[in-house]
N, C-alpha and C positions, 0 to 999 in steps of 0.2 A: 397148213403144214409149215409155211414160212414162219408163221407166228411161233410155232413150236420150236423151230430151229433158233429163231431169234431169242425166244424166251429161254431156251436151253443154254444158249451162249451167254445170256445175261445171268442165268443161274450159275453157270460155270465161273463167270467173272466175279459174281457175288461170293461164291464159295472160296474162290481164290483170294479175294479181298479179306474174307473172314479168316481164312487160313493164315494169310500174311499177318493180319491183325493179331490173331491168337499166338502166332510164332513170336511176333514182336512183344506181345504181352508176356509170354513165357520168358523171353530173354530179359525183359525189364525185371520181372519177378526174380529170376535167377541172379541178376546183377544186384538187386536189392537184398536178396538173401546173403550173397557174398559180403556185401557192405555191412549188413547186420552182424554176420559172423565175425568180421574184422573188428567191428565196434565192440562186440561182446568180449573178444580177446583183449582189446585195448583196455576195456573197463576192468577186466580181471587183472591185467598187469598193473594198472593204476591202483586197484584195491589192494593188491599184494604189496606194492610200494608204500601205500598209505599205512598199512598194518605194520610193516617193518619200521617205518619212520616213527610211528606212535610208540612202538616197543623201544626203539633207540632213545626217544625222548624220555620215556618212563625210566629207563636205566640211567640216563644222564641225571635226571632229577633225584633218583635214589642215591646215586654216587655223590652228587653235590651235597645232599642232606647229610650223608655219612661223613664227608670231609669237613663240612661246617661243624658238625657235632664234635669231631675230633679237635678241631681248632679251638672251639669253646672250652672243651674239657682240659686242654693243655695250655690255655691262655695264661694261667697262673704259674706255669712251670718255672719261669725265670725268677718270679717273686719268691716262690718256695725255696729255690736254690739259694737265693740271697739271704733268706731268713735262717737257713740251717746253721751257719756259724754262730748266730745269736743263741740258738737252742743248745749248740755244743758248749758255749760259754756258761750258760745257765746250768747245764748238766755237770760240767766240771766244778762250778762253784758249789753245787750241792755235795758232790763227792768230797771236795776239799774241806768243806765245813764239817761233814760227818767224820772225816779222819782226824781233824784237829780238835774236835770237840768244841767248835765255835758256838756262838750264841744261838740258843734254840729259837728265839724269835726271828732272827735273821734267816736262819735255815728254813723255818716255816714260811716266811715271806717269799723267799726264792722258790720254794716248792709250789706255792700257790700261783706265782707268776708262770712258772714252767708248766704246770697243769692246765692253766687257763689258755696259754699260747698253744699247747698241744691239742687242746679241745677244739680251738678255732681252726687249726690247720687240718685236723681230722675231718672237720665238716667240709673242707675243700678237697678231700681225697688223699691226704698225706698219711702214710702209715709207717711206723718205724720197723726196721728189719730185725728179726731175732737171729743173731749170729753165734752167740756163745754156745759151745757144745755141738754146733751143727757141722755137717760135712762141708768142707771148703768147696765153693763153686765159683768159677770165674765170671758167671753171669751176675753174681751178687757181691762178690768180695774182691778186694785188692789185698794181696798178701804183702805185708811189710817184712816179715821174718819167718823163718822156720826154726823151731826149737824142739829139743827132745824133752818130752814130759813123760815121766814114769807112769805106767798104768793107763795111758791114753793112746788110742790107735793113731796111726799116721793119717794126716789129712783132716784133722778135727780142729776147729777154731778154738783156741785156748785163751786168747785175749782180744779185746776189741778196743782199738785206739780211737776210732771215730765211727759212730753209728751210721748205718746205711738206711736209706728211706725209699719207699715206693710212693709214686703218685698215680692214683687210679690203677693200681696193679702193675705199673711199669716202673723199672728201676730209675729213680731220680738221682741217687748218689750211691755208689758202691761203699760198702763198709770196709774200713781199713783195719786189717786183722793180723794176728800172729797165729801161725798154724803149726800143729805138731808134726814132727818128722817121724 
């Protein structure tokens, strides 16, 4: 019987050891689960931050491309503006030659130069503005005078002293006009 008691006591100790070991194992597993859950949360936070950063970078790239495209499209703006007085002079020469009945060859030569220059400038996005007979608009016209014209409604462009131009759809120079009262 002593053996039984001793063996029972050792069994108890063994069970207690196992129970302690199992408890310790459970605590370790619980601790590891918590750590794993924290790591998963951190991974999710970092993944979200990475996605947001990638989206911001993509938006920045698109915005930069758009801005660079605008810079390239408008790079010739100053050149075009400087050439406009030359076009005006050619246009006035043509009109003066037509009124005075000047030499046909001279007139034809100036016309060819004018057409060629306008063709080149159109290739770069320059378009003349049509103002005569149009409703006056401050976005496109500078009014020099207002005069009364019989049979014409108020606010209509009746004379154009200097042609207006668009560069790629935006006003490069306003037309200088006379408007009906």
